[in-house]
C-alpha positions as CSV (number, residue, x, y, z in Angstrom):
1,M,6.9,-14.0,-19.2
2,S,8.3,-17.7,-19.1
3,A,7.8,-20.8,-17.4
4,E,11.5,-21.1,-16.3
5,T,11.9,-17.1,-15.4
6,G,8.7,-16.2,-14.0
7,P,7.2,-12.7,-14.5
8,R,9.1,-9.9,-14.2
9,V,6.2,-7.9,-11.9
10,S,3.7,-9.4,-9.5
11,V,0.1,-7.4,-8.8
12,G,-1.3,-7.9,-6.1
13,L,-5.5,-7.4,-5.9
14,P,-7.0,-7.9,-2.6
15,V,-10.8,-7.9,-2.6
16,Y,-13.3,-8.2,-0.3
17,N,-17.2,-7.5,-1.3
18,G,-15.9,-5.7,-4.6
19,E,-18.3,-6.5,-7.0
20,R,-18.9,-2.6,-7.7
21,F,-15.4,-1.7,-9.2
22,V,-13.3,-5.1,-9.0
23,G,-14.0,-5.1,-12.8
24,Q,-12.3,-1.6,-13.3
25,A,-9.5,-2.7,-11.6
26,V,-8.7,-5.6,-13.3
27,E,-8.8,-4.0,-17.0
28,S,-6.8,-1.6,-16.0
29,V,-3.9,-4.2,-14.9
30,L,-5.1,-5.8,-18.4
31,A,-5.0,-2.6,-19.8
32,Q,-0.9,-2.1,-19.0
33,T,1.6,-1.2,-22.1
34,F,3.9,-4.0,-19.8
35,A,2.5,-7.4,-20.3
36,E,5.6,-9.4,-18.3
37,F,3.4,-9.2,-15.1
38,E,1.3,-12.0,-12.8
39,L,-2.0,-10.9,-11.5
40,I,-2.6,-12.8,-8.1
41,I,-6.6,-11.8,-7.0
42,S,-7.3,-12.8,-3.1
43,D,-11.1,-12.9,-2.1
44,N,-11.3,-12.2,1.6
45,G,-14.6,-14.6,1.5
46,S,-16.8,-11.8,-0.7
47,R,-20.5,-12.7,-0.6
48,D,-21.6,-10.9,-3.5
49,A,-21.0,-11.7,-7.2
50,T,-17.2,-10.9,-6.7
51,E,-16.3,-14.4,-7.1
52,E,-18.1,-14.8,-10.1
53,I,-16.5,-11.7,-11.8
54,C,-12.9,-12.9,-10.5
55,R,-13.4,-16.2,-12.0
56,S,-14.5,-15.0,-15.3
57,Y,-11.4,-12.4,-15.9
58,A,-8.9,-15.6,-14.9
59,A,-10.7,-18.0,-17.3
60,Q,-9.6,-15.4,-19.9
61,D,-5.8,-14.7,-19.0
62,P,-4.0,-17.1,-18.2
63,R,-1.8,-14.0,-16.0
64,I,-4.4,-14.0,-13.3
65,R,-4.5,-16.6,-10.7
66,Y,-7.9,-16.2,-8.3
67,V,-7.7,-17.6,-4.8
68,R,-10.7,-17.3,-2.3
69,S,-10.6,-17.4,1.6
70,K,-13.8,-19.2,3.4
71,T,-14.0,-16.0,5.1
72,N,-12.8,-13.0,6.0
73,R,-9.8,-12.5,7.5
74,G,-9.5,-8.5,7.3
75,A,-7.6,-6.4,4.8
76,A,-4.0,-6.9,6.4
77,W,-4.3,-10.3,6.4
78,N,-5.4,-10.4,2.6
79,F,-3.0,-7.8,1.3
80,D,-0.3,-9.8,2.8
81,R,-1.5,-12.9,1.5
82,V,-1.0,-11.5,-1.9
83,F,2.5,-10.8,-2.0
84,E,3.6,-14.1,-0.3
85,L,1.8,-15.8,-3.1
86,A,3.9,-13.3,-5.4
87,A,7.0,-14.4,-7.4
88,G,7.8,-11.3,-9.2
89,E,11.1,-9.3,-8.7
90,Y,9.0,-6.1,-8.6
91,F,5.7,-6.2,-6.6
92,K,2.5,-3.7,-7.1
93,W,-0.7,-3.8,-4.7
94,V,-4.0,-2.1,-6.4
95,A,-7.3,-1.8,-4.4
96,A,-10.2,-3.3,-5.4
97,D,-11.8,0.2,-6.2
98,D,-8.7,2.3,-7.8
99,V,-7.8,2.2,-11.7
100,C,-4.1,1.8,-12.4
101,G,-2.9,4.4,-15.9
102,P,-1.9,1.6,-18.5
103,E,1.5,3.1,-18.5
104,F,1.9,2.6,-14.5
105,L,4.4,-0.6,-14.7
106,A,6.3,0.7,-17.9
107,R,7.0,3.4,-16.1
108,C,7.8,2.4,-12.8
109,V,9.9,-0.6,-14.3
110,E,11.4,1.5,-16.3
111,A,12.4,3.9,-13.0
112,L,14.0,1.0,-10.8
113,D,15.4,-0.3,-13.5
114,S,17.9,2.7,-14.0
115,N,18.0,3.7,-10.3
116,P,19.2,1.2,-8.2
117,R,19.0,3.2,-5.2
118,A,15.2,3.1,-5.6
119,V,13.2,0.6,-3.7
120,L,10.1,1.8,-5.2
121,A,8.5,3.8,-7.9
122,Y,5.2,5.7,-8.2
123,G,3.6,7.8,-10.4
124,R,1.5,10.5,-9.4
125,A,-2.3,10.4,-8.1
126,K,-5.8,11.9,-8.7
127,A,-8.9,10.9,-6.8
128,I,-12.0,9.9,-8.6
129,D,-15.7,9.6,-7.7
130,L,-17.7,6.5,-8.5
131,R,-18.0,7.4,-12.0
132,G,-14.9,7.4,-12.3
133,Q,-14.4,11.5,-13.2
134,I,-11.8,13.1,-11.5
135,F,-12.7,15.5,-8.5
136,L,-9.0,16.1,-6.4
137,E,-6.2,15.9,-7.8
138,E,-2.2,16.9,-5.9
139,E,-1.4,20.0,-4.7
140,P,1.7,21.4,-6.4
141,D,3.4,21.4,-2.9
142,W,2.6,17.7,-2.2
143,R,5.1,16.5,-4.9
144,M,8.2,15.8,-3.1
145,D,11.7,16.6,-3.8
146,W,12.8,13.5,-2.3
147,R,16.1,14.3,-0.1
148,P,19.5,11.9,-0.6
149,A,20.0,11.3,3.0
150,P,17.8,8.6,4.9
151,V,17.2,10.7,7.9
152,D,16.1,13.8,5.3
153,R,13.6,11.8,3.7
154,F,11.9,10.1,7.0
155,R,11.2,13.9,7.7
156,Q,9.8,14.6,4.9
157,L,7.7,11.7,4.5
158,I,6.4,12.6,8.4
159,D,6.1,16.0,8.0
160,R,5.5,16.6,4.3
161,S,3.3,13.8,2.3
162,P,-0.4,13.8,3.5
163,W,-0.9,10.9,1.3
164,Q,1.6,8.4,2.8
165,V,-0.9,5.4,2.5
166,L,-0.8,6.4,-1.5
167,F,2.8,4.5,-1.4
168,V,1.6,1.5,-0.4
169,F,0.1,1.0,-4.2
170,A,3.6,1.9,-5.7
171,L,5.9,-0.4,-7.6
172,T,8.4,-2.1,-5.2
173,R,11.1,-4.2,-5.2
174,S,10.2,-7.5,-3.8
175,A,12.9,-8.2,-1.6
176,A,12.5,-4.9,0.2
177,L,8.9,-6.1,1.2
178,R,10.2,-9.4,2.5
179,S,12.5,-7.5,5.0
180,T,9.5,-5.2,6.2
181,G,6.6,-6.2,8.6
182,L,4.1,-5.8,5.4
183,I,0.6,-4.7,6.9
184,R,0.0,-5.6,10.3
185,G,-3.7,-5.7,11.6
186,Y,-4.2,-2.1,13.0
187,S,-4.8,1.2,11.6
188,G,-1.9,3.0,10.1
189,S,0.0,-0.2,9.4
190,D,0.3,1.1,5.6
191,C,2.0,4.5,7.3
192,N,4.3,2.5,9.2
193,L,5.2,-0.1,6.2
194,V,6.0,2.9,3.9
195,A,8.5,4.5,6.8
196,E,10.0,1.2,6.5
197,L,10.8,1.1,2.9
198,I,12.2,4.7,2.9
199,L,14.8,3.7,5.4
200,Q,15.9,1.2,3.5
201,G,16.1,3.7,-0.1
202,E,15.1,6.2,-2.5
203,F,11.1,6.8,-3.7
204,H,11.6,7.1,-7.2
205,E,8.3,9.7,-8.4
206,V,7.6,8.9,-12.2
207,P,5.9,12.6,-13.5
208,A,2.8,11.1,-14.7
209,D,-0.6,10.5,-13.6
210,L,-0.6,6.6,-13.4
211,H,-2.9,6.2,-9.7
212,F,-6.6,6.9,-9.6
213,F,-7.5,5.9,-6.2
214,R,-11.1,6.4,-5.7
215,I,-12.8,7.9,-2.4
216,H,-17.0,7.0,-1.8
217,R,-18.8,5.6,0.8
218,G,-18.4,2.3,1.1
219,S,-13.9,2.7,0.7
220,S,-12.0,2.1,3.9
221,T,-10.6,6.1,3.7
222,W,-14.0,7.4,4.3
223,P,-14.0,9.6,6.5
224,G,-16.3,9.3,9.7
225,G,-16.4,5.7,10.3
226,G,-15.0,5.6,13.5
227,I,-12.1,3.8,15.2
228,A,-13.6,0.2,15.3
229,K,-15.0,0.2,11.8
230,T,-11.4,1.1,10.9
231,Q,-10.1,-1.8,12.9
232,Q,-12.8,-4.3,11.6
233,F,-11.3,-3.5,8.0
234,Y,-8.0,-4.3,9.1
235,D,-8.5,-7.3,11.4
236,P,-12.1,-8.4,12.1
237,S,-10.9,-10.7,14.9
238,V,-10.0,-7.7,17.5
239,R,-13.5,-6.8,18.9
240,S,-12.7,-5.3,22.4
241,R,-13.0,-1.9,23.1
242,L,-9.1,-2.0,25.0
243,A,-8.1,-3.9,22.5
244,I,-9.1,-1.6,19.7
245,M,-8.0,1.5,21.0
246,L,-4.5,0.0,21.9
247,S,-4.5,-1.2,18.4
248,R,-4.9,2.1,17.1
249,R,-2.2,3.3,18.9
250,R,0.8,0.5,17.9
251,R,1.6,2.9,15.0
252,Y,3.2,5.4,17.5
253,F,5.6,2.7,19.1
254,Q,6.2,1.2,15.2
255,Y,8.2,4.2,14.2
256,F,10.4,3.6,16.7
257,V,10.8,0.0,16.1
258,S,11.2,0.5,12.5
259,I,14.4,2.9,13.4
260,I,16.1,0.7,16.0
261,R,15.5,-2.3,13.4
262,S,16.8,-0.5,10.4
263,R,20.6,-0.3,8.9
264,L,21.1,3.5,9.3
265,S,24.2,4.3,12.0
266,A,24.0,4.5,15.4
267,F,24.3,8.4,15.0
268,E,21.7,8.8,12.3
269,K,19.1,6.2,14.6
270,A,19.8,8.4,17.4
271,Q,18.9,11.8,15.1
272,L,15.8,9.7,14.1
273,L,14.5,8.2,17.5
274,A,14.7,11.8,19.1
275,Y,12.7,13.2,16.3
276,N,10.1,10.7,16.5
277,A,10.1,11.1,20.3
278,G,9.8,15.0,19.5
279,R,6.3,13.9,17.3
280,A,4.7,11.5,20.0
281,A,5.9,13.9,23.2
282,P,2.1,15.4,22.7
283,W,0.3,12.5,22.4
284,F,1.9,10.5,25.1
285,T,1.3,13.6,27.5
286,K,-2.4,13.5,26.3
287,A,-2.6,9.9,26.9
288,L,-1.8,10.0,30.3
289,T,-3.6,13.0,31.6
290,R,-6.8,11.4,30.1
Protein backbone atom coordinates (compact mmCIF):
# COMPACT_ATOMS: atom_id res chain seq x y z
CA MET A 1 0.00 0.00 0.00
CA SER A 2 1.33 3.41 -0.94
CA ALA A 3 0.11 6.91 -0.19
CA GLU A 4 -0.50 7.43 -3.90
CA THR A 5 -2.54 4.34 -4.69
CA GLY A 6 -4.16 3.69 -1.32
CA PRO A 7 -5.09 0.25 0.03
CA ARG A 8 -6.50 -2.46 -2.17
CA VAL A 9 -8.77 -3.56 0.66
CA SER A 10 -10.67 -1.62 3.30
CA VAL A 11 -11.85 -3.46 6.39
CA GLY A 12 -14.58 -1.80 8.42
CA LEU A 13 -15.15 -2.74 12.06
CA PRO A 14 -18.21 -1.09 13.66
CA VAL A 15 -18.33 -1.54 17.43
CA TYR A 16 -20.42 -0.60 20.44
CA ASN A 17 -19.46 -1.71 23.95
CA GLY A 18 -17.33 -4.48 22.51
CA GLU A 19 -14.54 -4.64 25.09
CA ARG A 20 -14.91 -8.39 25.57
CA PHE A 21 -14.09 -9.49 22.02
CA VAL A 22 -13.03 -6.48 19.92
CA GLY A 23 -9.34 -7.14 20.60
CA GLN A 24 -9.65 -10.63 19.13
CA ALA A 25 -11.44 -9.24 16.07
CA VAL A 26 -8.69 -6.66 15.50
CA GLU A 27 -5.94 -9.23 16.05
CA SER A 28 -7.49 -11.53 13.43
CA VAL A 29 -7.40 -8.69 10.89
CA LEU A 30 -3.80 -7.79 11.72
CA ALA A 31 -2.83 -11.47 11.34
CA GLN A 32 -3.95 -11.57 7.69
CA THR A 33 -1.42 -12.91 5.21
CA PHE A 34 -2.59 -10.19 2.81
CA ALA A 35 -1.18 -6.93 4.16
CA GLU A 36 -2.43 -4.26 1.71
CA PHE A 37 -5.42 -3.16 3.78
CA GLU A 38 -6.68 -0.36 5.96
CA LEU A 39 -8.72 -1.08 9.07
CA ILE A 40 -11.35 1.49 9.98
CA ILE A 41 -12.83 1.13 13.47
CA SER A 42 -15.94 3.17 14.19
CA ASP A 43 -16.91 3.30 17.85
CA ASN A 44 -20.60 4.08 18.34
CA GLY A 45 -20.17 5.90 21.66
CA SER A 46 -19.07 2.90 23.72
CA ARG A 47 -19.22 3.31 27.49
CA ASP A 48 -16.86 0.46 28.37
CA ALA A 49 -13.14 -0.02 27.62
CA THR A 50 -13.64 -0.29 23.86
CA GLU A 51 -12.15 3.14 23.16
CA GLU A 52 -9.00 2.42 25.16
CA ILE A 53 -8.50 -0.95 23.49
CA CYS A 54 -8.99 0.36 19.96
CA ARG A 55 -6.81 3.44 20.44
CA SER A 56 -4.03 1.19 21.71
CA TYR A 57 -4.11 -0.86 18.50
CA ALA A 58 -4.29 2.27 16.34
CA ALA A 59 -1.20 3.67 18.04
CA GLN A 60 0.74 0.53 17.11
CA ASP A 61 -0.26 0.09 13.46
CA PRO A 62 -0.61 2.94 10.92
CA ARG A 63 -3.09 0.90 8.88
CA ILE A 64 -5.67 1.35 11.65
CA ARG A 65 -7.90 4.41 11.83
CA TYR A 66 -10.11 4.86 14.89
CA VAL A 67 -13.12 7.20 14.83
CA ARG A 68 -15.70 7.69 17.54
CA SER A 69 -19.26 8.97 17.77
CA LYS A 70 -20.38 10.75 20.93
CA THR A 71 -23.63 8.79 21.06
CA ASN A 72 -24.89 5.41 19.94
CA ARG A 73 -26.67 5.99 16.62
CA GLY A 74 -27.36 2.33 15.93
CA ALA A 75 -25.65 -0.46 14.04
CA ALA A 76 -27.08 0.54 10.64
CA TRP A 77 -25.52 4.01 10.85
CA ASN A 78 -22.24 2.62 12.13
CA PHE A 79 -21.94 -0.10 9.49
CA ASP A 80 -22.59 2.47 6.77
CA ARG A 81 -20.15 4.91 8.31
CA VAL A 82 -17.13 2.61 8.09
CA PHE A 83 -17.90 2.00 4.42
CA GLU A 84 -18.26 5.70 3.70
CA LEU A 85 -14.78 6.24 5.17
CA ALA A 86 -13.24 3.42 3.11
CA ALA A 87 -10.91 3.95 0.15
CA GLY A 88 -10.20 0.40 -0.98
CA GLU A 89 -11.15 -1.30 -4.23
CA TYR A 90 -12.56 -4.13 -2.12
CA PHE A 91 -14.38 -3.83 1.19
CA LYS A 92 -15.12 -6.15 4.12
CA TRP A 93 -17.14 -5.65 7.27
CA VAL A 94 -15.92 -7.39 10.42
CA ALA A 95 -18.20 -7.84 13.42
CA ALA A 96 -16.62 -6.82 16.71
CA ASP A 97 -17.14 -10.29 18.19
CA ASP A 98 -16.14 -12.37 15.15
CA VAL A 99 -12.78 -13.72 13.99
CA CYS A 100 -11.34 -13.95 10.46
CA GLY A 101 -9.13 -16.81 9.39
CA PRO A 102 -5.61 -15.58 8.49
CA GLU A 103 -6.09 -16.23 4.76
CA PHE A 104 -9.50 -14.59 4.46
CA LEU A 105 -8.33 -11.51 2.57
CA ALA A 106 -5.71 -13.29 0.47
CA ARG A 107 -8.05 -16.03 -0.73
CA CYS A 108 -10.97 -13.68 -1.37
CA VAL A 109 -8.88 -11.04 -3.16
CA GLU A 110 -7.53 -13.78 -5.40
CA ALA A 111 -11.09 -14.95 -6.13
CA LEU A 112 -12.32 -11.48 -7.08
CA ASP A 113 -9.22 -10.71 -9.13
CA SER A 114 -9.72 -13.89 -11.14
CA ASN A 115 -13.49 -13.64 -11.59
CA PRO A 116 -14.71 -10.24 -12.87
CA ARG A 117 -18.33 -11.48 -12.84
CA ALA A 118 -18.25 -11.90 -9.05
CA VAL A 119 -19.37 -9.03 -6.83
CA LEU A 120 -18.23 -10.72 -3.64
CA ALA A 121 -16.15 -13.62 -2.36
CA TYR A 122 -16.61 -15.47 0.90
CA GLY A 123 -15.30 -18.47 2.78
CA ARG A 124 -17.11 -21.13 4.71
CA ALA A 125 -18.39 -20.13 8.14
CA LYS A 126 -18.35 -21.79 11.53
CA ALA A 127 -19.99 -20.64 14.74
CA ILE A 128 -17.82 -20.21 17.83
CA ASP A 129 -18.67 -19.80 21.49
CA LEU A 130 -17.40 -17.44 24.17
CA ARG A 131 -14.05 -19.24 24.30
CA GLY A 132 -13.65 -19.31 20.53
CA GLN A 133 -14.45 -23.02 20.28
CA ILE A 134 -16.36 -24.23 17.21
CA PHE A 135 -19.81 -25.59 18.13
CA LEU A 136 -21.78 -25.28 14.89
CA GLU A 137 -20.68 -25.96 11.34
CA GLU A 138 -22.37 -25.45 8.01
CA GLU A 139 -24.28 -28.46 6.82
CA PRO A 140 -23.07 -29.74 3.42
CA ASP A 141 -26.42 -28.98 1.79
CA TRP A 142 -26.16 -25.35 2.92
CA ARG A 143 -23.18 -24.79 0.67
CA MET A 144 -24.28 -23.10 -2.49
CA ASP A 145 -23.61 -24.24 -6.02
CA TRP A 146 -24.59 -20.91 -7.50
CA ARG A 147 -26.38 -20.95 -10.83
CA PRO A 148 -25.30 -18.50 -13.56
CA ALA A 149 -28.66 -16.79 -14.19
CA PRO A 150 -29.45 -13.90 -11.78
CA VAL A 151 -33.09 -15.00 -11.47
CA ASP A 152 -31.97 -18.46 -10.33
CA ARG A 153 -29.34 -17.02 -7.97
CA PHE A 154 -31.92 -14.78 -6.31
CA ARG A 155 -34.23 -17.74 -5.75
CA GLN A 156 -31.36 -19.82 -4.38
CA LEU A 157 -30.45 -17.06 -1.96
CA ILE A 158 -33.98 -16.63 -0.62
CA ASP A 159 -35.03 -20.28 -0.61
CA ARG A 160 -31.91 -22.23 0.23
CA SER A 161 -29.45 -20.08 2.13
CA PRO A 162 -30.19 -20.20 5.90
CA TRP A 163 -27.48 -17.73 6.87
CA GLN A 164 -28.02 -14.89 4.41
CA VAL A 165 -26.67 -12.33 6.86
CA LEU A 166 -23.21 -13.92 6.75
CA PHE A 167 -22.75 -12.74 3.16
CA VAL A 168 -22.64 -9.20 4.58
CA PHE A 169 -19.20 -10.13 5.96
CA ALA A 170 -17.80 -11.26 2.62
CA LEU A 171 -15.17 -9.37 0.66
CA THR A 172 -17.18 -7.20 -1.73
CA ARG A 173 -16.36 -4.90 -4.63
CA SER A 174 -16.73 -1.37 -3.27
CA ALA A 175 -18.28 -0.20 -6.53
CA ALA A 176 -21.05 -2.79 -6.14
CA LEU A 177 -21.74 -1.74 -2.55
CA ARG A 178 -21.98 1.93 -3.52
CA SER A 179 -24.88 1.14 -5.85
CA THR A 180 -26.94 -0.36 -3.01
CA GLY A 181 -28.82 1.12 -0.07
CA LEU A 182 -26.25 -0.44 2.30
CA ILE A 183 -27.56 -1.33 5.77
CA ARG A 184 -30.81 0.42 6.56
CA GLY A 185 -32.29 1.08 9.98
CA TYR A 186 -34.64 -1.89 10.24
CA SER A 187 -34.43 -5.60 10.98
CA GLY A 188 -33.68 -7.63 7.87
CA SER A 189 -32.06 -4.80 5.95
CA ASP A 190 -28.86 -6.84 5.81
CA CYS A 191 -30.78 -9.52 3.88
CA ASN A 192 -32.05 -6.82 1.52
CA LEU A 193 -28.48 -5.68 0.91
CA VAL A 194 -27.38 -9.21 0.07
CA ALA A 195 -30.31 -9.54 -2.35
CA GLU A 196 -29.30 -6.30 -4.07
CA LEU A 197 -25.80 -7.63 -4.53
CA ILE A 198 -26.82 -10.98 -5.96
CA LEU A 199 -28.89 -9.20 -8.59
CA GLN A 200 -25.66 -7.47 -9.70
CA GLY A 201 -23.36 -10.45 -10.08
CA GLU A 202 -22.05 -13.77 -8.89
CA PHE A 203 -21.13 -14.86 -5.37
CA HIS A 204 -17.85 -16.76 -5.24
CA GLU A 205 -17.32 -19.32 -2.49
CA VAL A 206 -13.74 -20.02 -1.44
CA PRO A 207 -13.58 -23.68 -0.26
CA ALA A 208 -11.91 -22.94 3.06
CA ASP A 209 -12.97 -22.16 6.63
CA LEU A 210 -12.42 -18.41 6.80
CA HIS A 211 -15.20 -16.84 8.89
CA PHE A 212 -15.75 -17.67 12.56
CA PHE A 213 -18.85 -15.91 13.88
CA ARG A 214 -19.49 -15.80 17.60
CA ILE A 215 -22.90 -16.61 19.04
CA HIS A 216 -23.42 -15.49 22.62
CA ARG A 217 -26.08 -13.97 24.82
CA GLY A 218 -24.95 -10.42 24.14
CA SER A 219 -24.92 -10.72 20.35
CA SER A 220 -27.56 -9.25 18.04
CA THR A 221 -28.36 -12.73 16.71
CA TRP A 222 -29.13 -14.24 20.11
CA PRO A 223 -32.74 -15.58 20.03
CA GLY A 224 -35.49 -14.28 22.25
CA GLY A 225 -34.58 -10.61 22.31
CA GLY A 226 -37.87 -9.43 20.83
CA ILE A 227 -38.57 -6.99 18.01
CA ALA A 228 -38.05 -3.89 20.16
CA LYS A 229 -34.56 -4.98 21.16
CA THR A 230 -33.70 -5.87 17.58
CA GLN A 231 -34.90 -2.47 16.37
CA GLN A 232 -32.80 -0.75 19.05
CA PHE A 233 -29.77 -2.56 17.65
CA TYR A 234 -30.37 -1.26 14.13
CA ASP A 235 -31.65 2.23 14.95
CA PRO A 236 -32.36 3.32 18.54
CA SER A 237 -34.18 6.45 17.35
CA VAL A 238 -37.20 4.31 16.35
CA ARG A 239 -39.17 3.95 19.56
CA SER A 240 -42.95 3.84 19.08
CA ARG A 241 -44.51 0.38 18.81
CA LEU A 242 -46.21 1.24 15.51
CA ALA A 243 -42.95 2.51 14.00
CA ILE A 244 -41.17 -0.64 15.18
CA MET A 245 -43.81 -2.89 13.62
CA LEU A 246 -43.72 -1.00 10.31
CA SER A 247 -39.93 -1.03 10.33
CA ARG A 248 -39.92 -4.78 10.80
CA ARG A 249 -42.08 -5.24 7.67
CA ARG A 250 -39.93 -3.10 5.40
CA ARG A 251 -37.73 -5.99 4.31
CA TYR A 252 -40.69 -7.56 2.49
CA PHE A 253 -41.35 -4.43 0.45
CA GLN A 254 -37.67 -3.75 -0.19
CA TYR A 255 -37.26 -6.96 -2.18
CA PHE A 256 -39.74 -5.58 -4.72
CA VAL A 257 -37.90 -2.25 -4.85
CA SER A 258 -34.54 -3.97 -5.35
CA ILE A 259 -35.87 -6.06 -8.22
CA ILE A 260 -37.40 -3.04 -9.96
CA ARG A 261 -34.19 -0.98 -9.53
CA SER A 262 -31.92 -3.76 -10.80
CA ARG A 263 -30.39 -3.87 -14.28
CA LEU A 264 -32.15 -7.09 -15.18
CA SER A 265 -34.25 -7.34 -18.32
CA ALA A 266 -37.97 -6.63 -18.16
CA PHE A 267 -38.68 -10.35 -18.50
CA GLU A 268 -36.31 -11.25 -15.65
CA LYS A 269 -37.82 -8.57 -13.43
CA ALA A 270 -41.31 -9.89 -14.16
CA GLN A 271 -40.20 -13.40 -13.20
CA LEU A 272 -38.76 -12.25 -9.88
CA LEU A 273 -41.64 -9.91 -9.05
CA ALA A 274 -44.06 -12.79 -9.54
CA TYR A 275 -41.87 -15.09 -7.44
CA ASN A 276 -41.57 -12.52 -4.67
CA ALA A 277 -45.30 -11.80 -4.72
CA GLY A 278 -45.93 -15.51 -4.23
CA ARG A 279 -43.63 -15.54 -1.20
CA ALA A 280 -45.17 -12.39 0.29
CA ALA A 281 -48.81 -13.36 -0.24
CA PRO A 282 -49.15 -15.47 2.96
CA TRP A 283 -47.71 -12.65 5.06
CA PHE A 284 -50.03 -10.03 3.52
CA THR A 285 -53.02 -12.30 4.07
CA LYS A 286 -52.07 -12.83 7.70
CA ALA A 287 -51.48 -9.11 8.27
CA LEU A 288 -54.87 -8.14 6.77
CA THR A 289 -56.83 -10.69 8.82
CA ARG A 290 -55.42 -9.66 12.18
